[in-house]
C-alpha positions as CSV (number, residue, x, y, z in Angstrom):
1,M,0.4,8.5,-1.7
2,L,-3.0,6.9,-0.8
3,R,-5.3,5.9,-3.7
4,V,-8.9,4.8,-3.1
5,D,-10.6,2.9,-6.0
6,R,-14.3,2.6,-6.5
7,T,-15.8,-0.7,-5.6
8,P,-16.1,-2.8,-8.8
9,G,-19.7,-3.2,-10.0
10,V,-19.1,-6.8,-11.0
11,E,-21.1,-9.3,-8.9
12,M,-18.9,-11.8,-7.2
13,P,-19.4,-15.4,-8.2
14,R,-21.2,-17.6,-5.7
15,R,-18.9,-19.9,-3.8
16,P,-19.6,-23.0,-1.7
17,V,-20.1,-22.1,1.9
18,Q,-18.7,-23.9,4.9
19,G,-20.5,-27.2,5.3
20,T,-21.5,-27.6,1.7
21,P,-21.4,-31.2,0.6
22,L,-18.5,-32.0,-1.7
23,R,-20.9,-33.7,-4.1
24,S,-22.6,-30.4,-4.8
25,L,-19.6,-28.9,-6.5
26,S,-20.1,-28.0,-10.1
27,Y,-18.7,-30.3,-12.8
28,R,-16.2,-27.6,-13.8
29,K,-14.8,-27.2,-10.3
30,H,-14.7,-30.9,-9.8
31,R,-12.8,-31.4,-13.1
32,E,-10.3,-28.5,-12.3
33,L,-9.7,-29.9,-8.8
34,A,-9.0,-33.3,-10.2
35,E,-6.6,-31.9,-12.8
36,F,-4.6,-30.1,-10.1
37,L,-4.5,-33.1,-7.7
38,N,-3.4,-35.5,-10.5
39,I,-0.2,-33.5,-11.0
40,A,2.7,-35.3,-9.3
41,E,0.1,-37.4,-7.5
42,R,-0.9,-34.6,-5.2
43,W,-4.1,-36.6,-4.3
44,R,-1.9,-38.9,-2.2
45,C,-0.9,-35.8,-0.1
46,V,-4.6,-35.1,0.5
47,I,-5.0,-38.6,1.8
48,D,-2.0,-38.2,4.1
49,M,-3.7,-35.1,5.6
50,M,-6.8,-37.1,6.5
51,P,-7.2,-38.8,9.9
52,D,-5.3,-42.0,10.4
53,G,-7.0,-45.0,8.9
54,A,-9.3,-43.0,6.5
55,Y,-8.1,-45.2,3.7
56,S,-6.3,-48.5,3.6
57,M,-3.3,-49.2,1.3
58,M,-5.6,-51.3,-0.8
59,E,-8.0,-48.5,-1.3
60,V,-5.2,-46.0,-2.1
61,E,-4.0,-48.4,-4.8
62,R,-7.5,-48.7,-6.2
63,F,-7.5,-45.0,-6.7
64,A,-4.1,-45.2,-8.5
65,R,-5.5,-47.9,-10.9
66,A,-8.4,-45.6,-11.8
67,M,-6.1,-43.7,-14.2
68,H,-6.2,-46.7,-16.5
69,I,-9.9,-46.4,-16.9
70,P,-10.9,-44.1,-19.9
71,G,-12.3,-40.8,-18.8
72,N,-11.3,-41.4,-15.2
73,S,-8.3,-40.5,-13.0
74,A,-6.9,-41.2,-9.5
75,A,-7.9,-37.7,-8.2
76,N,-11.3,-37.9,-9.8
77,A,-12.0,-41.3,-8.1
78,L,-10.8,-39.9,-4.8
79,L,-13.0,-36.8,-5.0
80,L,-16.1,-39.0,-5.9
81,D,-15.3,-41.3,-2.9
82,L,-14.9,-38.3,-0.6
83,G,-18.3,-37.0,-1.7
84,T,-19.9,-40.4,-1.1
85,R,-18.4,-40.5,2.4
86,G,-20.1,-37.1,3.2
87,I,-16.9,-35.0,3.2
88,T,-17.7,-31.3,3.0
89,V,-16.0,-28.5,1.2
90,E,-14.9,-27.1,4.6
91,Q,-13.1,-30.4,5.4
92,L,-11.4,-30.5,2.0
93,V,-10.4,-26.8,2.4
94,S,-8.7,-27.6,5.7
95,Y,-6.6,-30.3,4.0
96,L,-5.6,-28.0,1.2
97,R,-4.7,-25.2,3.6
98,R,-2.3,-27.5,5.4
99,L,-0.7,-28.5,2.1
100,Q,-0.5,-24.8,1.0
101,Y,-2.3,-25.6,-2.3
102,E,-3.3,-22.1,-3.5
103,V,-4.9,-23.0,-6.9
104,P,-7.6,-25.3,-5.5
105,L,-8.3,-23.0,-2.6
106,L,-9.1,-20.2,-5.1
107,L,-11.5,-22.6,-6.7
108,L,-13.4,-23.2,-3.5
109,L,-13.1,-19.9,-1.6
110,P,-13.5,-16.2,-2.3
111,K,-10.4,-14.1,-2.3
112,A,-9.5,-12.7,1.1
113,P,-7.5,-9.6,2.0
114,V,-4.1,-9.8,3.7
115,S,-4.1,-9.6,7.5
116,I,-1.0,-9.6,9.7
117,V,-1.4,-12.1,12.6
118,T,2.0,-11.8,14.2
119,Q,4.2,-8.6,13.9
120,P,8.0,-8.7,13.6
121,Q,9.7,-8.2,17.0
122,R,12.8,-6.2,18.1
123,A,16.1,-8.0,17.6
124,M,19.7,-7.5,18.6
125,C,23.0,-9.2,17.9
126,S,26.8,-8.5,17.9
127,I,28.8,-7.6,14.8
128,N,29.2,-10.7,12.6
129,G,26.3,-12.3,14.3
130,E,23.0,-13.2,12.9
131,F,19.5,-11.9,13.6
132,V,16.1,-13.1,12.3
133,L,12.8,-11.2,11.8
134,S,9.6,-12.8,10.9
135,V,5.9,-12.0,10.3
136,E,2.8,-14.2,10.1
137,A,0.0,-13.2,7.7
138,T,-3.1,-14.7,6.2
139,G,-4.9,-14.0,2.9
140,L,-6.0,-15.6,-0.3
141,P,-4.2,-15.5,-2.7
142,F,-1.4,-16.3,-0.3
143,P,0.5,-13.2,1.0
144,K,3.7,-12.0,-0.7
145,Y,6.3,-10.1,1.2
146,Q,8.9,-7.3,0.7
147,W,11.2,-6.2,3.6
148,Y,12.4,-2.6,4.0
149,R,14.9,-0.8,6.2
150,S,14.7,2.9,7.2
151,C,17.8,4.9,6.3
152,P,19.3,7.6,8.6
153,N,17.8,10.3,6.2
154,G,14.3,9.0,6.8
155,E,13.9,7.3,3.4
156,S,13.0,3.7,3.1
157,E,15.5,1.3,1.5
158,I,14.1,-1.8,-0.2
159,L,16.0,-5.0,0.7
160,H,16.4,-6.7,-2.6
161,G,15.8,-10.5,-2.4
162,A,14.1,-10.2,1.0
163,R,10.7,-11.6,-0.2
164,D,9.9,-14.2,2.3
165,R,8.0,-14.0,5.6
166,V,11.3,-14.6,7.4
167,L,14.2,-12.1,7.1
168,R,17.5,-13.7,8.1
169,I,20.7,-11.5,8.1
170,A,24.0,-13.3,8.7
171,R,27.3,-11.6,9.5
172,A,25.5,-8.4,10.6
173,G,27.4,-5.2,10.5
174,P,26.9,-1.6,11.6
175,R,24.9,-0.9,8.4
176,D,22.3,-3.4,9.5
177,H,21.5,-1.4,12.6
178,G,18.2,0.3,12.1
179,I,14.4,0.1,11.8
180,Y,12.8,-2.7,9.7
181,W,9.3,-3.3,8.5
182,V,7.7,-5.6,5.8
183,H,5.1,-4.8,3.1
184,V,2.6,-7.7,2.8
185,F,0.3,-7.9,-0.2
186,N,-1.9,-10.0,-2.5
187,D,-4.3,-9.3,-5.3
188,V,-6.9,-7.9,-2.9
189,N,-5.0,-5.4,-0.7
190,N,-1.7,-4.5,0.8
191,V,-0.6,-3.7,4.4
192,H,2.6,-2.9,6.2
193,S,3.7,-4.3,9.5
194,D,4.7,-2.5,12.6
195,C,8.3,-1.2,12.7
196,C,10.8,-3.1,14.7
197,K,14.3,-2.0,15.8
198,V,17.4,-4.1,15.2
199,E,20.4,-3.2,17.2
200,V,23.9,-4.4,16.2
201,F,26.5,-4.2,18.9
202,A,30.3,-4.3,18.8
203,A,31.9,-7.1,20.9
204,P,34.2,-5.9,23.7
205,A,37.9,-6.2,23.2
206,M,39.3,-9.5,24.6
207,T,41.9,-9.3,27.3
208,P,43.5,-12.2,29.2
209,D,41.0,-11.8,32.0
210,T,38.0,-11.8,29.6
211,R,39.3,-14.7,27.7
212,M,39.6,-16.7,31.0
213,M,36.0,-15.7,32.0
214,S,34.7,-16.6,28.6
215,H,36.5,-20.0,28.8
216,F,34.6,-20.8,32.0
217,G,31.2,-19.6,30.5
218,M,31.2,-16.3,32.4
219,P,30.2,-13.1,30.6
220,P,33.2,-10.7,30.0
221,A,33.3,-7.7,32.3
222,P,32.5,-4.4,30.6
223,M,35.3,-2.0,29.9
224,M,35.2,1.5,31.4
225,G,32.4,3.6,29.9
226,Q,30.6,0.6,28.3
227,S,27.2,-0.9,29.1
228,P,27.3,-3.9,31.4
229,H,26.0,-6.2,28.7
230,L,25.8,-4.4,25.3
231,Y,28.3,-2.4,23.4
232,P,26.6,-0.2,20.9
233,C,28.3,0.7,17.7
234,S,25.8,3.3,16.5
235,A,26.5,7.0,16.5
236,P,24.8,9.3,19.1
237,M,21.1,9.7,18.4
238,P,19.7,13.1,17.4
239,L,17.1,14.9,19.6
240,L,14.3,14.0,17.2
241,R,14.2,11.6,14.3
242,I,11.5,9.7,12.3
243,T,12.4,6.0,12.6
244,C,9.7,4.4,10.4
245,Q,8.2,5.7,7.1
246,P,5.1,4.0,5.7
247,P,5.1,2.6,2.1
248,P,5.3,5.2,-0.6
249,H,2.0,4.0,-2.2
250,L,-1.1,2.3,-0.9
251,T,-4.3,1.4,-2.8
252,H,-7.6,0.6,-1.1
253,V,-11.2,0.0,-2.2
254,E,-13.9,2.6,-1.5
255,G,-15.7,1.8,1.8
256,G,-12.8,0.0,3.3
257,S,-10.3,1.1,6.0
258,V,-6.7,2.1,6.1
259,Q,-4.0,2.6,8.7
260,I,-0.9,4.8,8.1
261,R,1.8,4.6,10.7
262,C,4.7,7.0,11.6
263,D,7.2,6.2,14.3
264,A,9.6,8.6,15.8
265,D,12.3,8.8,18.6
266,G,12.9,11.9,20.6
267,A,14.5,13.2,23.8
268,G,11.2,13.9,25.4
269,P,7.4,13.6,24.8
270,L,6.3,13.8,21.1
271,A,3.2,15.2,19.4
272,Y,1.9,13.9,16.1
273,E,-0.1,15.9,13.6
274,W,-1.4,14.5,10.2
275,L,-1.7,16.5,7.0
276,A,-3.7,15.6,3.9
277,N,-2.5,17.3,0.8
278,G,-0.7,19.9,2.9
279,R,-3.7,20.7,5.2
280,V,-4.0,19.7,8.8
281,L,-6.4,16.7,9.1
282,P,-8.8,17.2,12.0
283,T,-9.5,14.2,14.3
284,T,-13.0,12.8,13.7
285,P,-14.7,9.5,14.5
286,R,-13.9,8.5,10.9
287,A,-10.3,9.6,11.0
288,A,-8.7,9.0,14.4
289,S,-5.0,9.7,14.7
290,D,-1.9,9.7,16.9
291,N,1.3,8.1,15.5
292,I,-1.2,5.9,13.6
293,L,-3.8,7.5,11.3
294,S,-6.9,5.3,10.9
295,I,-9.5,6.2,8.3
296,H,-12.7,4.2,8.1
297,G,-15.3,4.3,5.3
298,L,-12.8,5.4,2.6
299,K,-14.1,7.7,-0.1
300,V,-12.6,8.5,-3.5
301,E,-12.1,12.0,-2.1
302,D,-9.6,10.7,0.4
303,T,-7.1,10.0,-2.3
304,G,-4.0,12.2,-1.8
305,R,-0.7,12.7,-0.1
306,Y,-0.6,12.2,3.6
307,Q,2.2,13.4,5.9
308,C,2.9,13.3,9.6
309,R,4.4,16.2,11.4
310,V,6.3,15.2,14.6
311,T,7.0,17.8,17.2
312,L,9.3,17.4,20.2
313,L,7.4,19.1,23.1
314,H,9.2,21.4,25.5
315,Q,12.0,21.9,23.0
316,P,11.2,25.2,21.1
317,D,14.6,25.2,19.4
318,Q,14.0,21.8,17.7
319,K,12.2,22.1,14.4
320,P,9.3,19.7,13.7
321,L,10.0,16.9,11.3
322,L,7.7,16.0,8.4
323,S,7.4,12.4,7.1
324,G,6.8,11.7,3.5
325,Y,3.9,9.6,2.3
């Protein structure tokens, strides 16, 4: 289900732009920055992020003693000194980003939508082995993550507890063989990654010959009927199947863009056709589609249920499959 919300009519507060002198920050923002940096002496971490030699040990201790002055604090003294040195908001933001300090960043910058920088990549391992999937994303507030796996029936299974940008599966089994993707979101928007395939293979049976070869660092020879390197434990694949379903719900703001993805495997060339509320969606400059449906300039009227119909060409006996979204 895709939902398009109207753009809020509230005017965004003005924020300091890149290159704004730190001294020009409002009293409220200066005070809130100082309060955050005083917790657990985080202001020392800011100094550590600065170029070598920015402050001597004597200067750092002078900031620490400022807490004994009524109405002053170590972080307040540091911020005042940074302003005197001509440090800009942009420079301070670069230090805070490296420290992953979300609260002060939200004071200095507008919220930013989530954007995936690096997609998860295909992985493979043997049974009882380990595989790792990862994704890189940007956004403010910082992105949150939820990993999913596609079930054989085409439904998406939520992986409980998999809420980090890195998904690590130890002691993999046949159940872990499948298609994975991650839902990335923050307060502004939500997106889903490309689907990636994870293959879990059964190790070959060890014989005296293979034990000897393994002892000398040589790969074991495949048994009759097996692949030279990989030993799949999965069942035979159907002629046509949908391997990746998009998230069940997406919400976007009017005027924005959305991409809805459907991946499929088949024994031949495939054709994709998108339906909106049960009707075929024609391809237009605003709504281009293949296995990925891209809609630009979203309108409230675009709210609805979107499905992808996948057809295996040159196979008239194979019925098309319909994704759910």
